[in-house]
C-alpha positions in Angstrom: -20.4 -25.2 75.5 -23.1 -24.0 73.1 -22.9 -20.7 74.9 -19.1 -20.5 73.7 -20.5 -21.7 70.2 -23.1 -19.2 70.4 -20.5 -16.3 70.7 -17.9 -18.1 68.4 -20.7 -17.5 66.0 -21.3 -14.2 66.8 -18.1 -12.9 66.4 -18.1 -14.4 63.1 -21.0 -12.2 62.5 -19.3 -8.9 63.4 -17.1 -10.0 60.5 -19.8 -10.4 57.8 -19.5 -7.3 55.0 -23.7 -6.7 55.3 -26.0 -6.2 58.2 -27.3 -8.9 60.3 -30.3 -7.6 62.2 -32.9 -9.4 65.0 -35.7 -7.6 65.3 -38.9 -8.7 68.0 -42.5 -9.0 67.3 -42.9 -5.1 68.6 -40.3 -3.9 65.7 -37.0 -3.2 68.4 -33.6 -3.8 67.3 -32.3 -6.6 69.6 -29.4 -7.6 68.2 -27.2 -6.0 64.8 -23.6 -6.4 63.7 -21.1 -4.6 63.1 -21.5 -3.8 59.6 -24.0 -1.3 60.3 -21.7 0.9 61.3 -20.5 1.0 57.7 -23.4 1.1 56.2 -26.0 3.3 58.4 -23.0 5.1 60.0 -24.8 4.1 63.6 -23.0 1.8 66.5 -24.6 -1.4 67.2 -25.2 0.1 70.8 -26.9 3.0 69.0 -29.7 0.6 67.5 -30.2 -1.8 69.7 -33.3 -1.5 71.6 -35.1 1.2 69.3 -37.8 0.8 66.7 -36.6 -0.4 63.2 -39.0 2.1 61.8 -37.0 5.1 63.4 -34.0 4.7 60.2 -36.2 3.7 58.1 -37.0 6.8 55.0 -40.2 8.1 55.8 -41.9 7.4 52.6 -40.6 3.8 53.0 -42.2 2.9 56.3 -45.9 2.0 54.9 -44.5 -0.7 52.5 -41.9 -1.8 54.8 -44.4 -2.8 57.5 -46.0 -4.5 55.1 -43.1 -6.2 54.1 -42.7 -7.2 57.6 -45.8 -8.5 58.1 -45.7 -11.1 55.4 -41.9 -12.3 56.7 -43.7 -13.0 60.4 -46.6 -14.4 58.6 -43.9 -17.5 57.9 -43.2 -16.2 54.3 -39.3 -16.2 53.7 -38.0 -13.1 51.8 -35.0 -12.1 49.5 -34.5 -9.4 47.2 -36.5 -6.9 49.3 -35.7 -2.8 48.6 -36.0 0.1 51.2 -34.7 3.3 51.9 -32.7 4.4 55.6 -31.4 8.1 56.4 -27.6 7.6 57.2 -26.4 8.9 60.8 -25.2 11.6 58.6 -28.8 12.2 57.0 -27.9 10.8 53.6 -30.1 8.0 52.0 -29.0 3.9 51.6 -30.8 1.8 49.5 -30.8 -1.8 51.1 -32.0 -5.1 50.1 -32.9 -7.4 52.0 -33.0 -11.3 52.5 -35.5 -12.1 55.7 -37.5 -14.8 57.2 -38.7 -15.5 60.5 -37.7 -17.5 63.7 -40.7 -19.2 65.1 -38.8 -20.6 68.2 -37.2 -17.2 68.8 -39.9 -15.2 67.9 -37.8 -12.6 66.2 -37.3 -11.4 62.8 -33.9 -12.1 60.9 -32.4 -10.2 57.8 -29.0 -9.6 56.2 -29.0 -6.3 54.7 -27.1 -5.2 52.0 -25.7 -1.8 50.7 -26.3 -1.4 47.1 -26.3 2.1 46.9 -23.8 2.0 44.2 -25.6 0.1 42.4 -28.0 1.8 42.6 -26.4 5.0 41.8 -25.2 3.5 38.7 -28.3 2.7 37.2 -29.7 6.3 37.9 -26.7 7.1 35.8 -27.6 5.2 33.4 -31.3 5.8 33.1 -31.2 9.1 33.2 -28.2 8.9 30.0 -30.7 7.2 28.2 -33.7 9.1 29.3 -31.6 12.4 28.0 -30.9 10.9 25.2 -34.0 9.8 23.8 -35.1 13.0 24.9 -32.6 15.2 22.1 -33.9 12.8 19.8 -37.4 12.6 20.3 -37.8 16.5 20.8 -39.0 18.5 18.2 -37.7 21.7 19.2 -35.8 23.2 22.2 -39.5 24.1 23.9 -40.1 20.4 23.8 -36.5 18.6 24.9 -37.0 21.4 28.2 -40.4 20.2 29.2 -38.8 16.4 28.9 -35.8 17.3 31.2 -37.8 18.8 33.5 -39.8 15.6 33.6 -36.8 13.3 33.7 -35.0 15.7 36.3 -38.1 15.6 38.8 -38.2 12.0 38.5 -34.7 11.7 40.0 -34.8 14.5 42.9 -37.6 16.4 44.7 -37.9 18.9 42.5 -40.5 22.7 42.7 -39.5 24.2 40.0 -37.0 24.7 36.7 -35.3 27.2 35.0 -33.2 27.1 31.7 -30.7 30.1 31.0 -29.0 29.4 27.7 -26.3 31.5 26.5 -27.3 31.4 22.5 -23.9 30.7 19.9 -24.2 34.2 18.3 -25.3 36.3 21.3 -23.8 37.1 24.9 -26.9 37.9 26.4 -27.7 35.2 29.2 -31.8 34.5 28.4 -34.1 32.4 29.8 -36.5 30.5 27.4 -37.7 27.6 30.1 -39.1 28.7 33.2 -41.8 26.3 35.4 -43.3 25.7 38.9 -45.5 24.0 40.7 -48.8 24.1 39.1 -47.2 25.3 35.5 -46.6 28.5 37.3 -44.0 31.1 35.1 -41.9 32.9 35.7 -40.6 31.6 38.8 -37.3 33.9 39.2 -36.3 37.1 39.6 -34.1 37.1 35.8 -32.1 39.8 36.7 -30.5 38.4 39.9 -30.9 35.0 38.4 -28.4 36.1 35.7 -25.6 37.4 37.3 -25.7 33.9 39.2 -25.7 31.9 36.1 -23.3 34.4 34.9 -20.9 33.7 38.0 -21.8 29.7 38.1 -20.9 29.4 34.4 -17.5 31.3 34.3 -16.4 29.5 37.7 -17.6 26.1 36.5 -18.9 24.5 40.1 -22.5 24.4 41.2 -24.3 26.9 43.6 -26.5 26.1 46.5 -28.5 29.4 47.7 -29.9 28.8 51.0 -33.3 29.3 52.2 -32.2 33.2 53.3 -31.4 34.2 49.3 -35.5 34.7 48.5 -35.3 37.7 47.0 -33.8 35.3 43.5 -38.1 34.4 43.3 -39.9 36.3 40.8 -41.9 38.9 42.4 -45.5 37.7 43.7 -44.0 34.0 44.3 -44.3 32.8 47.4 -41.7 32.5 49.7 -42.0 29.0 51.1 -39.1 26.8 48.8 -36.1 25.2 51.0 -33.3 26.3 48.6 -32.2 26.9 45.1 -29.2 24.9 43.2 -27.5 26.6 40.4 -25.5 24.2 37.9 -23.5 24.9 35.1 -24.3 23.9 31.7 -20.8 22.9 30.4 -20.1 21.4 26.7 -16.5 19.9 25.7 -16.1 23.4 24.4 -17.5 25.8 27.1 -20.2 27.1 29.1 -23.2 27.9 27.5 -25.9 28.2 30.4 -27.1 26.8 33.2 -30.1 25.0 35.0 -31.9 26.5 38.2 -33.7 23.9 40.2 -35.9 25.3 43.1 -36.2 22.7 46.0 -39.6 21.8 47.8 -39.7 23.0 51.4 -38.5 20.8 53.6 -35.9 19.1 50.7 -32.1 18.9 50.9 -30.1 17.9 47.8 -27.4 15.4 49.9 -24.1 14.5 48.1 -25.7 11.8 45.8 -28.7 14.0 44.5 -25.7 16.9 43.5 -23.4 14.0 42.3 -26.0 12.7 39.9 -27.3 16.4 39.2 -23.8 17.3 38.0 -23.8 14.3 36.3 -27.2 15.4 34.5 -26.3 18.7 33.6 -23.5 17.7 31.8 -26.3 15.2 29.6 -28.4 18.2 29.2 -25.7 20.5 28.0 -24.6 18.2 25.2 -28.9 17.7 24.7 -29.2 21.1 24.4 -26.0 21.8 21.8 -27.5 19.5 19.8 -31.2 20.8 19.6 -29.5 24.2 18.8 -27.6 23.1 16.2 -30.6 21.1 14.7 -32.8 24.4 15.4 -29.9 26.0 12.7 -29.8 23.0 10.4 -33.6 23.0 10.1 -34.4 25.5 8.4 -31.6 24.9 5.4 -33.0 21.5 5.1 -37.1 22.8 5.0 -37.3 25.8 4.0 -36.4 27.4 0.4 -33.3 29.9 1.5 -34.4 33.0 -1.2 -37.8 33.1 -0.4 -37.8 31.4 3.7 -40.7 29.8 2.4 -41.2 25.9 2.5 -39.5 24.3 0.1 -40.3 20.7 -2.2 -39.6 19.0 1.1 -41.5 20.5 3.7 -44.4 21.0 1.0 -44.7 17.6 0.6 -44.7 16.9 4.4 -47.0 19.1 4.6 -49.8 17.8 1.9 -49.4 14.1 3.5 -50.5 16.0 6.6 -53.5 18.0 5.6 -54.7 14.8 3.3 -54.5 13.3 6.8 -56.1 16.0 8.8 -58.8 16.2 5.5 -59.7 12.2 5.7 -60.2 12.5 9.4 -62.1 15.2 9.7 -64.2 14.5 6.2 -63.3 18.0 4.4 -62.6 19.1 1.8 -58.7 21.2 0.7 -57.6 22.3 -1.6 -54.2 22.8 -3.6 -53.1 25.6 -6.3 -50.4 25.3 -8.3 -48.8 28.9 -9.8 -46.8 29.5 -11.9 -45.4 33.1 -13.4 -45.8 34.5 -16.5 -42.4 35.8 -18.4 -40.3 35.3 -15.7 -38.0 34.4 -18.3 -37.9 37.6 -19.6 -37.2 39.3 -16.3 -34.1 37.3 -15.6 -33.5 38.0 -19.6 -33.9 41.5 -19.5 -32.6 43.0 -15.6 -30.7 40.0 -14.3 -31.1 37.1 -12.3 -30.5 39.8 -9.1 -33.8 41.4 -10.3 -35.9 38.4 -10.7 -34.2 37.0 -7.2 -36.0 40.0 -5.5 -39.2 40.1 -7.8 -39.5 36.4 -6.2 -38.7 37.3 -2.7 -42.0 40.1 -3.2 -44.0 37.7 -5.0 -43.3 35.5 -1.8 -44.8 38.1 0.2 -48.0 38.8 -1.1 -48.4 35.1 -1.5 -48.8 34.8 1.7 -51.0 37.8 2.7 -53.7 36.0 0.9 -53.8 33.4 2.7 -54.6 32.0 6.0 -51.5 31.3 9.1 -52.8 28.4 8.4 -52.6 27.6 4.7 -49.4 26.8 3.4 -47.4 28.3 1.1 -44.3 26.6 -0.5 -41.6 27.1 -3.8 -40.9 24.0 -5.6 -38.5 26.0 -7.4 -38.1 28.8 -10.5 -41.4 30.1 -11.0 -43.4 27.8 -9.1 -45.2 28.0 -6.2 -48.3 25.7 -4.2 -50.7 27.0 -2.1 -52.3 24.2 0.3 -56.2 25.3 1.9 -56.9 23.2 4.7 -60.8 23.4 5.3 -62.8 25.1 1.7 -65.8 24.4 1.4 -65.4 23.7 -2.2 -64.1 24.9 -5.5 -65.5 28.3 -4.5 -63.3 28.9 -2.3 -60.3 28.0 -3.7 -61.1 30.6 -6.9 -62.0 32.9 -4.7 -58.2 32.9 -3.1 -56.6 32.1 -6.8 -58.4 35.5 -8.0 -57.1 37.4 -4.8 -53.5 35.8 -5.5 -53.9 37.5 -9.6 -55.1 40.6 -8.0 -52.5 40.9 -5.3 -49.8 40.3 -8.3 -50.3 42.4 -10.6 -50.2 45.5 -8.5 -46.9 47.1 -9.2 -43.9 45.7 -7.5 -40.5 48.1 -7.3 -37.8 46.4 -8.3 -34.4 48.7 -9.1 -36.6 51.8 -9.1 -38.4 50.1 -12.3 -42.8 49.3 -11.3 -43.3 45.7 -12.8 -46.6 43.9 -12.9 -46.5 40.4 -12.6 -49.3 37.8 -13.5 -49.9 34.3 -12.6 -51.1 30.6 -14.6 -53.0 28.9 -11.2 -54.7 25.3 -11.6 -56.5 24.1 -9.2 -57.4 20.5 -7.4 -59.9 20.1 -4.8 -59.6 16.9 -2.3 -61.5 14.7 -2.8 -63.2 15.1 -5.7 -59.8 15.8 -8.0 -57.7 12.8 -6.1 -57.5 11.3 -2.8 -53.7 11.1 -2.8 -50.7 14.0 -2.9 -49.7 12.3 -6.7 -53.1 13.1 -7.9 -54.1 16.7 -7.0 -50.5 17.5 -7.7 -51.2 16.3 -11.5 -54.5 17.7 -11.4 -53.5 20.9 -10.2 -50.0 21.3 -12.6 -52.5 20.6 -15.7 -55.1 23.3 -14.6 -52.2 25.7 -14.5 -50.6 24.6 -18.2 -54.0 25.1 -19.5 -54.6 28.3 -18.4 -51.0 29.4 -19.0 -51.7 27.9 -23.2 -55.3 29.7 -22.7 
């Protein structure tokens, strides 16, 4: 009677969608129901008698051994997750509930396939990560670094290159290439450019096997397993391609490729947004006529310079510059000549300061200069004299030679003020006093 009941129970267990395993003290499978074939691809007869560890992803074996020891010590577990290799080679994510049967000296485990759930979570996490990168990155270079880190966190990756076709230029370029240990470049660009263009035209991924080693840059050790090139496609067009370099011994399975296709679409949108930001940023922060920082960017840089000066306990200077009799140039030669004069003045001002300093145009004929890490008023006066001398040199405008004079006010941090408003007021006042004097 008991034997009949046991057979009926086993038949019922075979109807379950989850896999049920009985594993002995040595780690060998003594029973598994029919559901294992749907989850791992193996028929029960192919698994019974083999070690459970043989089917576990190598990276998860040590963790699983520790978990098994806990179960065999009498601690029932629900919700433990690890990964197994399907018969066809792809990875399967399993969630376990397990306990130890002391009477039978067997570990009883119920395995649920959560691969689809994990994949959906990965898509969601990746979408958020790429979106966050697009918003946080200050420029395309930093965006590419974020994307590299995101992809490396999802799939095996030895190197990444990004090919981009600029909006107003048809030539594919590689603004980002980085391999293991910061190695760059990783590609033979001529070969890669042709392959990326093909992928962009066809709109499908291209997998290159170990035999296609000529894609690697000269001098690079040919120890990588394969390459995967994915198109970067927005709603309008293909804007470039991602080139992934797989480590030796790694392969991108169907789940990896599905995720990478999804990632490439997200990345394409992020890059397109970054390109638009790069185009709009100059208009928002730079003066259209002189290409100098405008009033908004000047205030940002002044506050940053003040913060650095406070932290380093160093002096800084602010020069407020007004071009004398500029209105006369506009009135006699016209506004076009006045604009040309302002452009010449901007270049001469830049030539009088260090690259680390800031020259900005506030509007009209008013300019400001931020001088960081000066020793005192003497340094600022020296730069002011250099500016006056540079502006007095003849400037040719429409076949006429012009000499300009400038009134310059100086404010020193912290002697003349410790905030932006106080320094500007001091420098502006000094400029007006010089102009009237």
